[in-house]
N, C-alpha and C positions, 0 to 999 in steps of 0.2 A: 491540873496540868497532866497528870497521869492519865486521866480519862480521855482528854483530848488526843493524846498520842495514840492511845488504844483505838480510838475511833478512826483516826487517819490510817492506822495500820490495817483496820478491817476494810476500809474503802479500797486501799491498795490491793489487798488480798482478792477482793471480789473483781476488781478491774483485771487482775492477772488471770483469774478464772475465765472471764469473758473472752480475753485475748486467746487463751488456750482453746476454748470451745470453738471460736471462729476459725482458728487455724486448723484444728483437727476435723471440724465439720461433723460433730456428733449428730446422729439422726434426730434425736429428741429435740435439738435446738434448730437444726437446719431445715427440717422437713415436718413442721408442726401439722400441716394440712395433708400430708401424704397418706394415701390409703394403706391399710394394713397389707393388702395384697402386693402392692408395689414395694413396700418396705421388705416384705418377705423375699421377693424376687431378688432385690439388691443384696440382702443379707446372705442368701444361698448361692447367688451367682448363677441362677438357672430359672427358667420359666417352664412350668409344666403345661404341655399342650395336649389336649384331648384329640385323639385320632382313632378312626375305625380302621384297623389294620387288615382288612380284607378287600380293600379297593386296589386290586392289582393295577399298576400304572400310576397310582397316586400315593398310596401308603400301604406297604406290605413287606413281608419277609422273603428274602431270596437267599438261599444257602445260609440261613440263620441270621442274616443281617438285614436291618431295616433299610428300605430303599423306596424310590418312587419320586414323583414330581413334588408332592407336598413335603416329603421328608427333606429333599434338597432345598426347597424354598424356605423351610423353617430355619435352616442354618444361615441363609442370607438374612432373613428377618432378624435373627439374634445378633448377627454382626452389626446390623443397623441400630438395634436397641443398645448394644454395647457402646457404639459411637455416641449416642445421646446421653447415656448414663455415666460414661467415663469409667466403667468397669466391665470386665468380661462376663457376658451372659450366654449361657449354653442352653440349648433346647433339651428338655426331658419329655420324651413322647410317652403318653399314657394311653394304653389300649382301652377302647370303650366300645361296646356294642352300639350300633347306630341308633336303635330305637330309644335309648336313654341318654344320648350324648348331651342334650341340652339340660336335662334334669340334673345330671351329674356335675355340670358346670355350676349350677345353682347350689349344689350340695358342697362345693368346694374341693372336689376331687382333682381339679386342675384349674389353672389360672385363665386359660383361653381355649377356644375350640379352633382347630386348624384342620378341617376335614370336610372339604367339598360341601360346606353348608351354604345353602341359598336362602336369602332373606325370606321370611314368611310371617304373616300375621298370626299364624298358629303359635309362634314362639313368644308373642307379646306377654303372655301371662308369666313368663319366667323373668321378665324385666332384664332384657339383654340389650347390648349395643353392638352394632355392626361397623366394622371398618370399611374403608373404601375397598373396591374390588381388587383382589390379588390375582384373579384369573377370570378373564372374559371367555365364556365357553357356552355350551349348550348341548342338547342331546342330538345324536346322529343315528341314522338308520344303519343297522348291521344285520347280517344274515349268515347262514351256513355257506361255507366255501366248498365247492366240489370241482376238482381238477382246475383250480385257479380261477374259477368263475363263481359269481353269486348264484345261489340256488333259488328256485321258485319264482323267477322273474322279478326279484326284488332289486330295486335300484336306490339311488340316493334321493329320489323324488318321493314326496309323500303320497302322490297318486298311485305309486306301485304297491301301496299297502291295502288297497281296496279289497275287501273280503278276505283279509289275512288274519291269522292268529299272531298276536304280538305280545312279547314279554317286556316288562319295564321294571325298574326298581320302584319300590313303594315310597314315593316321594311326591308331595303335593305340587312342587314346582315343576316336575316333569309332566304331571297331569295337566297343569295349566298351559304349558307350552304346547302340548299335543292338542289340546282343545283349540288353542289359538291358531294352530296349523290346520284346523278343520276336521280333526279325527273324532268320530263318535261311533258308538255301538248301538245299532238299532234295537237290540233286545233290552237295552238299558233304559229305553224311553219309559217315562213314568216312575222311574226309580226315585226314592226319597233320599237315598244315601249318595248325594251328589259328589261328595269329596272323594269317594273311591270308585265312582262309576262314570260312564261317558254317555249320558243321554243327549240327544240331538239338541234339545232346548238349551242346555248349559253350554254346549259347544258354540251355538249361535250367539249366546250372550257374551262369551269370551271373545269371539271374533269382533263383535260390536264394540266391546270395551277396548280392544286393542286398536281400533280405528283402521283395521285392514279389511280388504275384501279377498277372501280365499274360498276356493270350492270346498264343499263338504265331502269328507272322505269316510264312507261307511266301512268299518272293519268288523270282522267276525267276532273277535274277542280280544280283550286286553287283560293279560294275566299279570298281577302285581306281586312281586317277590321281594323279600327282605335281604336274602343272601346272594351276593354276587357270584360266588362259585357255581351255585345252582343255575343261575341265569346263563353263564357261559356254557354249561353243559346242555341246557335246553336248546340254545342256538346252534352249537357245534354239532349236535346229534340230529338236528332237524326236527325236534319235537315241537317247535314253533316255526312259523314262517319267517319271522323277523324279530328284531329287538329294537327298542328306541332307548339308547343308553348314553350317558354323559360321555363326551368326546375324551375327557381326561381319564375316564375309567376304562374305556374300550380300546383306545388307539394302540397303546403298547401291547395289550392282550392280543389283538388281532394281527399285529405286525411283527412282534418280537418275542413273545412268550413261547417257550419250547412246547408247552402243552396245547396252546390254542391257536397259534399262528398256523396258517394254511388249513385251518378248520373253520375260521370265522373271518368274514370280510366286513370291515367298517368303512363306511363312506365318510369323506372328510368334512363336509359342510353341515353344520347344525341346522335342524329344521326350525329352530327358534333360539332366542337369546336368554341367557341368564348369567349371573355372576356368583363367584365364591367370595365370601368375606370371612375375616377373622372375627370371632364373637367373644365378647367379654361381658361380665355383669355390669349393669348400668351404674352401680354405685362405685365401680372401679374406674371412674372417669379419667384419672391421671394415666392409668395404664392404657385405657382406650385411646387417649390422645397420642401417647408415645407410639403405639402400634400403628395408628393411622399414618403418622409421619414416616415410620419405618417402612410401611408398605409402599408409600409413594416413591421412596427412593429405591426400594427393592426392585420394582418393575422397570426401573431405568438401568439397573445393574446388568452388565454384559452377561454375567452368569445366569441371569433370569432367562434371557432368550435362548441360551444354550440348553438349559433344562427343559424349557417348553418344547423345543424342537425334538428333543430326545423322547419325551413322554407324551406330548400332546399334539404332534403333527407338525408340519412344516410352516403353518400359518399362525401368526399371533393376531388374535382378534382384538379390536378396540371398540366396544359398544358404547362407551361414555354413559353408563347407566349407574344409578344409585340404588341403595337398598329400598327406598320408598317406591321405586318403579314396580315392585312386585306386590304392592299392597292393594 
């Protein structure tokens, strides 16, 4: 009789424990399949976002404070994540040099990349996942400004680049868009290093793959640089004839920065299309799903259009493209 009572008491005790666990929602019981990354974000109340903080207009420091389009968008993104998770999530921006930004995601330095990253098969070896586009953008032509006018007969048309020296950021997506726009360097013909050069044959192949018919544009040279401040200097001082730079990186610089406005003119229409995506590790599928949903709501938020007009120009583009469109 004593044993039976003891058994019933034990059953009651465990039932009480289960009720308490369900009410409190302890992570170990409520989120058995949750990734360690998402668990850490919820525990800390913040998500670490890798950014390159020399993209003036996108993510940079002004008077010691972080600012720019992507800095502002990261706050909206976290508001949306907070809504889904039921707890306040804050962005923690982690500065990272551009050349290692995907590698450091894989190393765990941050939970996601939010830094003008365009989908590319080059990143497949890192096993990453792309969100839907949080910014539809593309590279635009820019040049030195003299007395309020563009220098060296450069316009927003690709044809104005014929026989010009051009500077670009060292990014494979920019090179692909330029080739699809018909740009090639005659002296690069026969080059075996296709990824960094502009032979005519590769330009013709990209045009064919894109399904478009555009005229070929022979240019004198394409200079590829990693650091944006040096690119601004080359353009503003007329050391090159033109630049082909992401609209989100050059618009504010040319129109509102104290150092470069009235020294650089940026034309508003991209010469080609691409998208920026938030990137997570493929094994963090639950985080990737949450970010994807948050991005879809973020771009409908009125604050989104306000930020884009401030940093990215007066027109919001809608390309309806996915990450696989760049493969």
